[in-house]
N, C-alpha and C positions, 0 to 999 in steps of 0.2 A: 388242870391236866390237859384239857383241850387246847388251851392257849400255848402250853409248852410244845405240844405236837406241831402246832401250826408254825411256831417259831423255828422248830427243827426243820420242818419241811421247807420253810422259806430260806433257811440257812443253806440247806442242800441245794435248792434251786439257784441261789446266788453263787455258790461255789462251782456249780456246773457251768456257769457263764464266765468264770475267771479265764483270762487269756491262757492259751496253751504256751508252754515253754518251747518255742520253736527251736531254739539253739540246742536244748537238751535232746530233743527228738532227732534233730539233724545229726548231732554227734553220735547218738545211739545207733542210728541207721548206718552211718559211715563206718563205725566200729564193726558192725555185723558184716557189712559188705567187703571189708578188707580182711576179715578173718580167713585163715586158710585151713582147709579140712585137716591136713596132715599135722598142723600145729595146734589144733583145738581138741580139747577133751569133750566127751559127750556131756559132761556136767556143764562146761562152758557154753556149749551149744544150747542145751536145755534152759539154762539161766537167761541167756540173751534172748532166746525165743519167747520166754515168758514176759520179759520186759517189752519186747516189740509187740506182742499181742495186746498188752495193756495200752501201749501208745496208739496202736491201730484202732482199738476199740474207742479210745478217747476221741480220736479224730472223726471216726464214724458217728459218734454221738453228736457231733456238731453239724452233721450233714453239710459239708463244705461245698455248696453250689449244686448239690444233687437234685434239687427241685427245679433248677433252671437249665441245666446242661446235660444232654444225653450222654456225652462222653464221661462226665463225672458220675452219672448214674451207673454207667457200665463199670466204671472203676470201683464204685461202692459194691455193686453186685459181686464182682470178682473177689473183693475183700471179704464180704460176708461168707461167700462160698469157701474161701480159704480158711476162715475161722471156724467153720463147722467142726464139731468134735470128731466126726468121722474122717476128716481130712488131716487132723493133727497127728504127729508122730506119737507112738506109745513107747514104752520101755523096750518092746520087742522090735521096734523099727531100727533098721541098721543106721549107724552113725551118719553115713553119707546121705541117706534119705532125710534124716532129721536136719542135717546141715543145709541141704538145698531147700527144705521147707522154711528154715530160718531166713535164708536169703530171699525167698519169695515174699515172706512177710515184710522183711526190711524194704524191699523194692516197692511194694504197694504202700507201705507206710510213708516212704519218702515221696511218692507221687501224690498221695493225699495231703501230706504236709505242704507241699508246694501249692496245691489248690487252696488249702486253708490260709496259708500265709499271703497269697495273692489277694484273696477275698477279704481278709480281715485287716490288711495293711500291715501285717507283721513280717513282710518279706525281708530277708537278711540283706 
């Protein structure tokens, strides 16, 4: 039983280091940034926001240069602050506020993706 747990832990650790799909995140952020408020439903906004939050968390988990560069550390701090539950839209939040939150997440995700891609040699 102990051996199985260690294998699972090792598997999780290995999967954490798999390369990030830069193109997928690039496409996702592009899609969010070209969305128009008047042509988007709240459901579309919420779905895209959830995807972007997952991608931003993935990038943050890799600490892309945050240990070495104060500008990247600042970018990470801003991302963590944006991801706080108290900052996220709720069902009561107006659609336009949720829309602009989604765009903020997309923008920060795109910036961190650029840092990750440059540092890991995955630049498009």
